[in-house]
C-alpha positions, 0 to 999 in steps of 0.5 A: 316467502313461500314459492309455488310452482306456477305464476298465477298461484304465486301472484295470488297466494303470496301475502303479508303475515296474517295478524291476530285479526285472522284477515283473509286479505292483507289490510292497509298499513296506513302508518308512517312509523312502527314502535319498538319493543325495547331499546335493544330492538331499536338498535338492532333494527337500525344496525341491520342486525334484525329484520323489521319495519322502522319507518314507511319511507324505508319499508312497510308490510304492504310494500313488502307484500307487493315486492315479495310477489314481484320478486317471485314472479320475476325470479329475482332475489330482492326488490324495492317499491318506488313512488312511480315508474320514473322514480324506479328508472332514475333510482336504478341509474342514480344509485350506481352511476358516479361522476365520470361513468358512462351509460350505454343505452338503447336509442328507443326508450320512453321520453322521460328516460331520454330526458333523464339520460340527456338532461339530468345525468350530464349535470353530474358528469355522467355521459351516455351513448345511444345504440341502435337496437337494430344493430346488436353488434354495435353494443360491444363496439360502444363500450368504453373503459368507464362504461358502468351500465347497459340500460334497455327496454324491450319491447320498446316504447312506442316502436315495439322494437325487440332487443335480444336479452341473451345477446346483451346479457352475455355482453354485459357479463363479459365486460362486468357491466350492470345490466338494467332492463325496463320490463314495463311493456312485457310484465313479469308474466310475459318476460323475465330478464333475470333469466338472461343475466339482468342485474336490475329490472325496472317497472312502471307498475302504473301500467299493466301491473295495476291494469285499471289506471288507478294508482302510480307506482314503480319497482326495482328488482334484482340481485341482493347486492344491487338492491342493497345499493338501491335501498341505501339510495332510496332510503335517504332520498325518499321515493317511497311508494305509499302503502295504499298504492302497494295494497292496490298493486299487490291485489292487481297482481292476482289477476295479471295473468288472466288480464295479460292473456286477453290483452295479448289476444286482442292486440294480436287480432287488432294487429292482424286486422290493421296489416290488411287495412288500405290506409295503414303503411306499417304495423308493429307488433312483436308476434306478427310474422312481419316484425323484423325480430319476431323470432327473438320476441318468441324466444324471450316472450310468452306472448306478444304483449298488449301494445300495437303501433301503426302508421297512417298514410296521411301523416300527422294531419290524418293522425290527429283527425283519427284521434279526434274521431275515436268514440270509445277508445280513450285518448290518454297519456297512460297505457296498460288499462282495461280500457283501450287507449290511443296516443300520438307519441310525436306530439305527446310522450316523445314531443321533447325529442327533436324530429331527427331523434324521433325519426331515428327510433321510428317515431313518425308523425303519423305513428299511433300507439294503441294500448289494447284493452279488455273490451270485445275485440270487435268493438275495438276494431269497429271504433278504429275503423270508423275513426279511420274513415272519418279522418279521411274526410 
């Protein structure tokens, strides 16, 4: 696996080995299995003495190409492609946590990650403690003798809160804990948790990495030692990504840098516009001077990302009317698309949380999350303006 100096070149020029057909772009290896040259090769492959593909549930040239790129872009030693982002989140925990272990996790997380933590892991005797990300000193205080892992996402979904990766990474190292970071919102282009000691980096590749709302996929990246355990768990439980999806995602990475530059530019312009709007109570965007952790965001992120959250003064009623009044911006459960998408977390992605749980992470009834797309920013703002006006009638 070659490595070039710059992100864009690595994203474009890292490819599967060219076949005798001399293809310029890697083909799709739509095969469930691979043939062996002889019995000795088969033995050596299964014994792990020789590298090579055996079965697509284990590995595939398309999956390998996608992961090779992701490892270069994140600065990690190894990785594995997953069938979805939530498969990546679950496997990154389940491959390491045993009965009696304790998970330390940030309170502001994606709704399905919350369900894994509170509904699934306790079935196997795995406990957890939520930590308020606005109180970084609390992380170390909550560590127990049986704490095994720290899990966090930054920027958080949907509140766009920022956690100091260097601070938490130092705590994890001091106490010998696995440090697991969901890097979905930032992508490898904006943030590299491995620089701050992350042992595991998880992604929903469905979002900005794909960037066009076409496929479902995930990735787990990290040290060789950690990914060895991920690979064993995934090989025998089967959350493998399809070769077609890997092919799409590998091609998508070629444009990630230019897309994220524009997503971030549009998002910052929208956030600044909303801050001045009379119907908006609060705007959250990591690179706004008003963000409580803007200095931390600028320390660990290249740009502020493509997500903006804001709260309407009219609460849940105005929020619903606002969404119903949008004409261009999509109302969808996805994010990270070329097309701008608005969502109402309280009634969709985080609806399974109690009102108290939502309030504890800043998800108010009037909170709107916007995944800012690549349309012209004036058209994005115009649609939001007309929807706000209509929502007051």
